[in-house]
C-alpha positions as CSV (number, residue, x, y, z in Angstrom):
1,M,145.6,41.7,18.3
2,S,142.2,40.2,17.5
3,S,139.9,38.3,19.9
4,T,140.8,35.2,17.9
5,D,144.5,35.8,18.6
6,D,143.8,36.4,22.2
7,D,141.8,33.2,22.5
8,E,144.7,31.3,20.9
9,L,147.2,32.9,23.3
10,V,145.1,31.9,26.2
11,A,144.8,28.4,24.9
12,V,148.5,28.1,24.5
13,K,149.2,29.4,28.0
14,D,146.5,27.1,29.4
15,W,148.1,24.1,27.6
16,W,151.5,25.1,28.9
17,Q,150.3,25.3,32.4
18,R,148.7,21.9,32.1
19,N,151.4,20.1,30.1
20,G,154.5,22.1,29.7
21,K,155.7,21.9,33.3
22,P,155.2,18.2,33.6
23,L,157.1,17.7,30.3
24,V,160.0,19.8,31.5
25,T,159.9,18.0,34.9
26,G,159.8,14.7,33.1
27,G,162.6,15.6,30.8
28,L,164.8,16.7,33.7
29,L,163.9,13.5,35.6
30,A,165.0,11.5,32.6
31,V,168.3,13.3,32.4
32,I,168.8,12.8,36.1
33,V,168.0,9.1,35.8
34,V,170.4,8.7,32.9
35,L,173.2,10.6,34.7
36,G,172.5,8.7,37.9
37,W,172.7,5.3,36.1
38,Q,176.0,6.3,34.4
39,G,177.4,7.4,37.8
40,W,176.2,4.1,39.3
41,Q,177.9,2.2,36.5
42,R,181.1,4.0,37.0
43,Y,180.9,3.4,40.8
44,Q,180.3,-0.3,40.1
45,N,183.3,-0.5,37.8
46,N,185.5,1.3,40.3
47,Q,184.3,-1.1,43.0
48,A,185.1,-4.2,40.8
49,Q,188.5,-2.8,39.9
50,G,189.3,-2.1,43.5
51,A,188.2,-5.5,44.7
52,S,190.1,-7.2,41.9
53,A,193.3,-5.4,42.8
54,L,193.0,-6.4,46.4
55,Y,192.3,-10.0,45.5
56,Q,195.3,-10.1,43.2
57,Q,197.4,-8.8,46.2
58,L,196.0,-11.6,48.3
59,L,197.1,-14.2,45.8
60,E,200.5,-12.6,45.6
61,T,201.1,-13.2,49.3
62,A,202.0,-16.8,48.3
63,L,204.8,-15.7,46.0
64,T,207.4,-16.4,48.5
65,P,210.5,-18.7,48.2
66,S,208.7,-21.3,50.3
67,G,205.4,-21.0,48.4
68,Q,203.7,-20.4,51.8
69,A,201.5,-17.3,52.0
70,D,202.4,-14.6,54.5
71,A,199.7,-15.1,57.2
72,G,199.9,-11.6,58.5
73,R,199.6,-10.0,55.1
74,V,196.8,-12.5,54.2
75,A,194.8,-11.3,57.3
76,E,195.4,-7.7,56.5
77,I,194.3,-7.8,52.9
78,A,191.4,-10.2,53.5
79,G,190.2,-7.9,56.2
80,K,190.2,-5.0,53.8
81,L,188.4,-7.0,51.2
82,K,185.7,-7.8,53.7
83,S,185.3,-4.3,55.0
84,D,185.4,-2.5,51.7
85,F,183.7,-5.1,49.4
86,G,181.9,-7.5,51.8
87,G,179.5,-9.9,50.1
88,T,181.0,-9.5,46.6
89,A,182.3,-12.5,44.7
90,Y,185.9,-11.1,45.1
91,A,185.6,-10.9,48.9
92,Q,184.2,-14.5,49.0
93,Y,187.0,-15.8,46.7
94,G,189.3,-14.1,49.2
95,S,187.6,-16.1,52.0
96,L,188.3,-19.4,50.0
97,F,192.0,-18.4,49.8
98,V,192.1,-17.5,53.5
99,A,190.5,-20.9,54.3
100,K,193.2,-22.7,52.2
101,V,195.9,-20.9,54.1
102,A,194.3,-21.9,57.4
103,V,194.2,-25.5,56.3
104,D,197.8,-25.4,55.2
105,T,198.7,-24.2,58.7
106,G,196.5,-26.7,60.5
107,K,193.9,-24.2,61.7
108,L,190.9,-26.2,60.7
109,D,188.4,-24.2,63.0
110,D,189.5,-21.0,61.3
111,A,189.1,-22.6,57.9
112,A,185.6,-23.9,58.7
113,N,184.5,-20.4,60.0
114,E,185.8,-18.7,56.8
115,L,184.0,-21.2,54.5
116,K,180.8,-21.1,56.5
117,S,180.7,-17.3,56.0
118,V,180.4,-18.0,52.3
119,T,178.0,-21.0,52.4
120,D,175.6,-19.0,54.6
121,K,175.2,-16.3,52.0
122,P,177.1,-17.0,48.7
123,A,177.5,-14.3,46.1
124,N,176.5,-16.8,43.5
125,A,175.7,-20.5,43.1
126,T,179.2,-21.5,42.0
127,L,180.8,-19.9,45.0
128,G,178.2,-21.6,47.3
129,E,179.0,-25.0,45.9
130,I,182.7,-24.7,46.0
131,A,182.7,-23.4,49.6
132,R,180.2,-26.1,50.6
133,Q,182.4,-28.9,49.3
134,R,185.5,-27.5,50.8
135,L,183.8,-27.0,54.1
136,A,182.7,-30.7,54.0
137,R,186.4,-31.7,53.5
138,V,187.4,-29.6,56.5
139,L,184.6,-31.1,58.6
140,A,185.7,-34.6,57.6
141,A,189.3,-33.8,58.7
142,Q,187.7,-32.8,62.0
143,N,186.1,-36.2,62.2
144,K,182.7,-34.7,61.6
145,A,181.8,-36.7,58.5
146,E,178.1,-36.9,59.4
147,D,177.9,-33.1,59.5
148,A,179.7,-33.0,56.2
149,L,177.2,-35.3,54.6
150,K,174.3,-33.1,55.7
151,L,176.0,-30.2,53.8
152,L,175.6,-32.2,50.6
153,D,172.0,-33.2,51.1
154,G,169.5,-31.6,48.9
155,Q,172.0,-30.2,46.5
156,A,171.0,-30.9,42.9
157,D,173.2,-28.7,40.6
158,T,174.3,-31.1,37.9
159,S,177.4,-29.0,37.1
160,F,179.0,-30.2,40.3
161,A,177.4,-33.7,40.5
162,A,180.6,-35.6,39.9
163,S,182.7,-33.9,42.5
164,R,179.8,-33.8,44.9
165,E,179.1,-37.5,44.6
166,E,182.7,-38.5,44.8
167,L,183.0,-36.4,48.0
168,R,179.9,-38.1,49.3
169,G,181.5,-41.4,48.6
170,D,184.7,-40.4,50.5
171,L,182.6,-39.4,53.5
172,L,180.7,-42.6,53.5
173,V,183.9,-44.6,53.4
174,Q,185.1,-42.7,56.4
175,L,181.9,-43.7,58.2
176,G,182.4,-47.3,57.2
177,R,179.3,-47.3,54.9
178,T,181.0,-49.0,51.9
179,D,177.9,-50.1,50.0
180,D,176.6,-46.5,50.1
181,A,180.0,-45.2,49.2
182,Y,180.2,-47.5,46.2
183,A,176.8,-46.3,45.0
184,A,177.9,-42.6,45.3
185,Y,181.1,-43.3,43.4
186,K,179.0,-44.9,40.6
187,K,176.9,-41.8,40.4
188,A,180.0,-39.7,40.2
189,K,181.4,-41.8,37.4
190,A,178.1,-41.6,35.5
191,A,178.3,-37.8,35.6
192,L,181.7,-37.9,33.9
193,S,182.8,-38.8,30.4
194,E,184.6,-42.1,30.0
195,E,188.0,-40.4,29.7
196,A,187.5,-38.3,32.8
197,A,186.2,-41.2,34.8
198,V,189.5,-43.1,34.5
199,G,191.8,-42.3,37.3
200,G,191.4,-41.7,41.0
201,L,187.6,-42.2,41.0
202,Q,188.0,-45.6,39.2
203,M,190.6,-46.7,41.7
204,K,188.2,-45.9,44.5
205,L,185.5,-48.0,42.8
206,D,188.0,-50.9,42.2
207,D,189.2,-50.8,45.9
208,L,185.6,-51.1,47.1
209,A,184.8,-53.8,44.6
210,K,187.9,-55.8,45.8
211,G,186.7,-55.4,49.4
212,D,183.4,-57.2,48.4
213,A,185.3,-60.1,46.7
């Protein structure tokens, strides 16, 4: 082997020492990242399927001759949803269902606590708004309309403007503030199409208008 060949071999070895190992390490890291991501995706899919199956079981507790959910079974499944999938959308939809069952059985404190667990840290904006409005209804039923109104303050999501303003109007009527209630109902109507605004909301507006006559 000539000195030139020796020099080239040394140069290759030197390059390998400087670049080869990092390239291999980087390649292995890339493979690990890809496999790890795929594993995470599978885990997430399995989690979603498990939560979905439990939520479906929760809904099926109401499939009784009376149409009333089995309270014991509800508590059992809802507890598992929270322990295994706490914080997920499925677990929080489960809380909405539990709150409905509590309202149906007159347990308003239980319903309020269940809904508050969602409003405190909603999985998404839609769940937060649904839970907030339902909690406001529960508070109103507990003669806490002022507290219910505070829940609606500062909320600006236009997707729920109509239901939120109608609810605000109902709370104001409960408090005897009919002028403010009428204004809230008008805002609710403005957020709806003409067809959708005909019905219960229009009747509320008409009733308050007659009261002013």
